[in-house]
DRENDOKOL-315816 format. One line per 10 residues: their letters; for each residue z, x, y of N, C-alpha, C. Coordinates in steps of 0.05 Angstrom, whole numbers, plus 5000, padded with zeros to 4 digits. Layout:
BEGIN
a = Z X Y Z X Y Z X Y | ...
END
This chain:
BEGIN
saaewgrcgv = 4139 2052 4529 4149 2074 4513 4131 2098 4516 | 4142 2121 4514 4126 2146 4518 4116 2157 4492 | 4093 2169 4493 4081 2182 4470 4098 2207 4464 | 4102 2212 4438 4117 2236 4430 4097 2258 4423 | 4099 2280 4438 4080 2301 4435 4092 2328 4444 | 4079 2350 4438 4088 2376 4446 4065 2394 4451 | 4065 2407 4474 4045 2428 4481 4056 2454 4471 | 4046 2464 4449 4056 2488 4437 4033 2508 4431 | 4009 2500 4437 3986 2516 4431 3976 2511 4403 | 3950 2516 4399 3937 2512 4373 3921 2537 4367
lqlardaged = 3924 2547 4343 3908 2569 4333 3889 2559 4311 | 3863 2562 4316 3842 2556 4296 3835 2582 4283 | 3848 2587 4260 3844 2613 4246 3817 2613 4231 | 3804 2637 4232 3779 2640 4218 3784 2640 4188 | 3766 2627 4173 3769 2625 4144 3759 2651 4130 | 3740 2664 4143 3728 2688 4130 3716 2705 4152 | 3704 2728 4145 3692 2746 4164 3669 2733 4179 | 3653 2717 4166 3631 2703 4180 3641 2684 4201 | 3662 2669 4195 3672 2650 4216 3686 2666 4238 | 3699 2688 4231 3711 2705 4252 3689 2715 4271
asqraaiaal = 3667 2724 4261 3645 2733 4278 3634 2710 4295 | 3631 2687 4283 3622 2663 4298 3641 2656 4321 | 3667 2657 4315 3686 2650 4336 3685 2670 4359 | 3683 2696 4353 3681 2716 4373 3656 2712 4390 | 3633 2707 4377 3608 2703 4391 3609 2678 4409 | 3620 2657 4399 3622 2632 4414 3639 2636 4439 | 3661 2649 4437 3679 2653 4460 3664 2671 4481 | 3651 2691 4471 3636 2709 4490 3613 2694 4504 | 3599 2678 4489 3576 2664 4500 3584 2641 4519 | 3605 2627 4513 3613 2604 4529 3628 2611 4554
gyppeyaqyl = 3641 2634 4554 3655 2644 4578 3678 2626 4587 | 3692 2613 4568 3714 2597 4576 3736 2613 4590 | 3751 2602 4608 3774 2617 4619 3795 2619 4597 | 3809 2641 4596 3829 2645 4574 3851 2624 4574 | 3855 2610 4596 3875 2589 4596 3866 2565 4579 | 3839 2563 4575 3829 2542 4558 3826 2551 4529 | 3811 2573 4525 3807 2582 4498 3801 2612 4499 | 3812 2626 4479 3806 2655 4476 3809 2663 4447 | 3796 2685 4440 3797 2696 4413 3822 2714 4412 | 3837 2712 4390 3860 2730 4385 3856 2743 4358
nagqasgrag = 3861 2770 4357 3860 2783 4330 3885 2775 4315 | 3887 2784 4290 3909 2776 4273 3936 2783 4284 | 3938 2806 4296 3964 2815 4309 3971 2797 4332 | 3952 2792 4350 3957 2775 4373 3964 2746 4364 | 3949 2737 4344 3954 2710 4334 3982 2708 4322 | 3990 2728 4307 4017 2729 4295 4038 2727 4317 | 4034 2742 4339 4053 2741 4361 4055 2714 4373 | 4033 2700 4377 4033 2673 4389 4046 2653 4369 | 4039 2656 4344 4049 2636 4324 4078 2640 4316 | 4088 2665 4319 4115 2670 4311 4119 2675 4281
vnltagglwf = 4096 2677 4267 4096 2683 4238 4074 2703 4233 | 4076 2718 4210 4055 2737 4203 4030 2723 4193 | 4008 2730 4206 3982 2718 4198 3963 2740 4190 | 3945 2735 4172 3926 2755 4162 3899 2752 4175 | 3896 2732 4192 3870 2727 4205 3874 2721 4235 | 3854 2727 4250 3853 2719 4278 3839 2693 4281 | 3835 2685 4306 3821 2660 4310 3822 2651 4339 | 3815 2626 4344 3813 2616 4371 3840 2604 4379 | 3849 2612 4403 3875 2603 4414 3870 2584 4437 | 3882 2560 4434 3880 2539 4455 3909 2535 4465
qeagwirpes = 3916 2549 4487 3944 2549 4495 3954 2522 4506 | 3936 2505 4516 3945 2480 4527 3945 2457 4506 | 3937 2463 4482 3936 2442 4461 3963 2440 4447 | 3965 2421 4429 3990 2417 4415 3988 2395 4394 | 4009 2380 4391 4011 2359 4371 4019 2333 4385 | 4013 2311 4371 4021 2284 4381 4026 2267 4357 | 4046 2249 4359 4051 2229 4338 4032 2206 4344 | 4012 2201 4326 3992 2180 4332 4004 2153 4337 | 4023 2145 4321 4035 2119 4325 4048 2116 4352 | 4061 2137 4362 4074 2136 4388 4053 2134 4410
lvlsllhrsr = 4030 2147 4406 4008 2145 4426 3998 2117 4427 | 3993 2105 4404 3982 2077 4404 4003 2058 4417 | 4028 2061 4410 4048 2043 4421 4050 2047 4451 | 4048 2072 4460 4049 2077 4489 4026 2065 4504 | 4002 2068 4492 3978 2056 4505 3980 2025 4505 | 3990 2014 4483 3993 1984 4483 4013 1975 4504 | 4035 1990 4506 4056 1983 4525 4045 1984 4554 | 4029 2004 4560 4018 2007 4587 3997 1986 4593 | 3981 1979 4574 3959 1961 4580 3966 1931 4576 | 3987 1926 4561 3996 1899 4556 3974 1881 4547
pamllgreas = 3961 1888 4525 3938 1871 4516 3947 1845 4503 | 3930 1826 4503 3935 1801 4488 3929 1808 4458 | 3949 1802 4442 3945 1807 4413 3944 1781 4398 | 3924 1778 4382 3921 1754 4365 3925 1763 4336 | 3947 1755 4325 3954 1764 4298 3947 1741 4278 | 3940 1749 4254 3934 1730 4233 3906 1718 4236 | 3889 1730 4252 3862 1720 4256 3842 1742 4248 | 3821 1735 4235 3801 1756 4228 3777 1755 4246 | 3771 1778 4258 3747 1780 4275 3724 1787 4257 | 3703 1770 4258 3680 1774 4241 3656 1786 4257
alerrgeswa = 3656 1782 4283 3634 1792 4299 3643 1797 4328 | 3629 1815 4341 3634 1821 4369 3607 1818 4383 | 3607 1803 4405 3582 1797 4418 3585 1801 4449 | 3566 1814 4461 3566 1818 4490 3555 1792 4503 | 3571 1782 4522 3563 1758 4537 3568 1763 4566 | 3546 1771 4580 3548 1778 4608 3566 1802 4612 | 3587 1799 4627 3605 1821 4633 3629 1822 4614 | 3629 1805 4594 3652 1804 4575 3642 1807 4546 | 3661 1812 4529 3657 1813 4501 3670 1788 4489 | 3656 1776 4470 3667 1753 4456 3674 1762 4427
vldaagreia = 3697 1756 4418 3705 1762 4391 3703 1736 4375 | 3687 1736 4354 3681 1712 4339 3693 1712 4311 | 3700 1688 4301 3710 1686 4274 3687 1682 4255 | 3692 1678 4229 3671 1676 4209 3652 1653 4213 | 3662 1632 4226 3646 1608 4232 3630 1611 4258 | 3634 1634 4272 3620 1639 4297 3634 1627 4321 | 3659 1618 4317 3675 1607 4340 3688 1630 4355 | 3689 1628 4381 3702 1648 4398 3732 1648 4394 | 3743 1671 4387 3772 1674 4384 3783 1684 4410 | 3769 1702 4423 3779 1713 4448 3755 1725 4464
sspnvvlana = 3760 1729 4490 3740 1740 4507 3753 1759 4527 | 3741 1782 4532 3752 1801 4550 3731 1821 4559 | 3734 1832 4584 3715 1852 4592 3717 1878 4576 | 3740 1882 4563 3745 1907 4547 3755 1899 4520 | 3746 1913 4500 3755 1909 4472 3760 1936 4460 | 3782 1938 4446 3789 1963 4431 3786 1956 4402 | 3769 1971 4388 3766 1968 4359 3785 1987 4345 | 3807 1977 4334 3826 1994 4321 3827 1986 4291 | 3804 1987 4278 3802 1978 4251 3788 1999 4234 | 3792 2024 4241 3782 2046 4225 3752 2044 4219
adaarlwpsp = 3744 2049 4194 3716 2050 4187 3703 2023 4189 | 3718 2001 4191 3706 1975 4193 3695 1970 4221 | 3701 1987 4240 3691 1984 4267 3660 1982 4268 | 3647 1996 4251 3617 1996 4250 3607 1968 4243 | 3622 1953 4227 3613 1926 4220 3614 1908 4245 | 3634 1911 4262 3636 1894 4286 3618 1903 4308 | 3613 1929 4309 3596 1939 4331 3576 1959 4319 | 3555 1949 4306 3536 1968 4294 3521 1983 4316 | 3522 2008 4315 3510 2025 4336 3497 2049 4323 | 3472 2055 4329 3459 2078 4316 3472 2105 4323
hlklrrirgq = 3485 2107 4346 3497 2132 4354 3526 2134 4346 | 3537 2113 4334 3565 2114 4325 3565 2118 4295 | 3571 2142 4286 3570 2149 4258 3599 2150 4248 | 3607 2130 4233 3634 2129 4221 3631 2131 4191 | 3650 2145 4179 3651 2146 4150 3680 2148 4141 | 3685 2138 4118 3712 2140 4107 3716 2168 4095 | 3739 2180 4103 3746 2206 4092 3775 2205 4083 | 3782 2224 4067 3810 2225 4058 3823 2251 4067 | 3849 2249 4070 3865 2272 4077 3893 2267 4067 | 3911 2286 4072 3938 2283 4061 3958 2298 4079
ltyvpplsgl = 3981 2286 4084 4003 2299 4099 4026 2303 4080 | 4040 2326 4084 4064 2332 4068 4085 2341 4088 | 4110 2331 4083 4133 2338 4100 4150 2358 4084 | 4155 2381 4096 4170 2402 4083 4193 2412 4102 | 4212 2427 4091 4233 2438 4108 4220 2455 4130 | 4235 2459 4152 4223 2474 4174 4214 2502 4167 | 4190 2509 4176 4179 2536 4172 4190 2554 4193 | 4208 2571 4186 4222 2588 4204 4204 2605 4221 | 4207 2604 4247 4193 2621 4266 4167 2610 4277 | 4155 2590 4263 4129 2579 4271 4132 2565 4298
ktvllrsgmv = 4115 2573 4318 4116 2563 4345 4092 2547 4353 | 4070 2548 4337 4045 2535 4345 4034 2519 4322 | 4014 2503 4328 3999 2489 4308 3979 2509 4296 | 3977 2510 4270 3958 2528 4256 3937 2511 4242 | 3912 2518 4246 3889 2504 4232 3873 2525 4217 | 3866 2518 4193 3848 2535 4177 3833 2517 4158 | 3840 2517 4133 3829 2498 4114 3847 2474 4112 | 3867 2474 4128 3887 2453 4130 3901 2457 4156 | 3925 2445 4159 3940 2449 4183 3969 2449 4178 | 3984 2462 4196 4013 2462 4195 4023 2461 4224
lppiegitvt = 4043 2443 4228 4055 2440 4254 4081 2455 4255 | 4089 2464 4279 4115 2476 4281 4136 2455 4275 | 4161 2463 4268 4181 2444 4262 4186 2424 4285 | 4187 2399 4278 4192 2377 4297 4215 2361 4285 | 4237 2361 4300 4261 2347 4290 4269 2356 4262 | 4267 2382 4257 4276 2393 4231 4256 2390 4208 | 4232 2381 4213 4212 2377 4192 4186 2391 4200 | 4173 2405 4181 4147 2416 4185 4127 2398 4171 | 4106 2391 4185 4085 2374 4174 4061 2392 4167 | 4052 2390 4142 4028 2405 4133 4008 2384 4124
gafpsmapwg = 3983 2392 4124 3963 2373 4116 3937 2386 4106 | 3925 2373 4088 3898 2381 4079 3878 2369 4098 | 3858 2384 4105 3837 2372 4121 3822 2352 4104 | 3811 2332 4117 3797 2312 4102 3774 2323 4086 | 3769 2311 4063 3747 2319 4047 3726 2297 4049 | 3701 2305 4050 3679 2285 4051 3672 2276 4023 | 3684 2289 4002 3678 2282 3975 3693 2256 3968 | 3682 2240 3950 3697 2216 3941 3723 2225 3927 | 3741 2206 3923 3766 2213 3909 3760 2227 3883 | 3773 2249 3879 3769 2264 3854 3745 2282 3855
gk = 3730 2281 3876 3705 2297 3878 3711 2325 3887 | 3691 2341 3886 3694 2369 3894 3683 2373 3922
END
């Protein structure tokens, strides 16, 4: 199965004058080709987005959106992994050229040269690594009627996607605060 995605461009809008200045300075210093990233003022950004915007920001013309579930299913379909359902992996151990997946009693459940940890924040328990910093964060998605005219993904203190199959997806960016925190 194919991943469901769309290349529509992404606008990372500046939150305030300080971030606007930082975005401009970064683009000037990094010298990216405009096909990769460029700064757009509010008028240019409005033209790309198809809606009136009050801020400019960074434009990534080759970026877009993807449905995460469809990506995972596509990758699984292509790689045809062995899946062991109803078993709990308690440890992951390197043995020569392979990885051994162990249960709570230390018995080997499976062995493979490659392992994908698809268990969110619990991955650090199976593979403790000083350079892998994982933490639980919260976020929220909301589905609303199509936002007329919107042609790109917009990012600021949240995100909004252009209409996909008659629905616009909006979301709050994750907060590092605990539930109910500020």
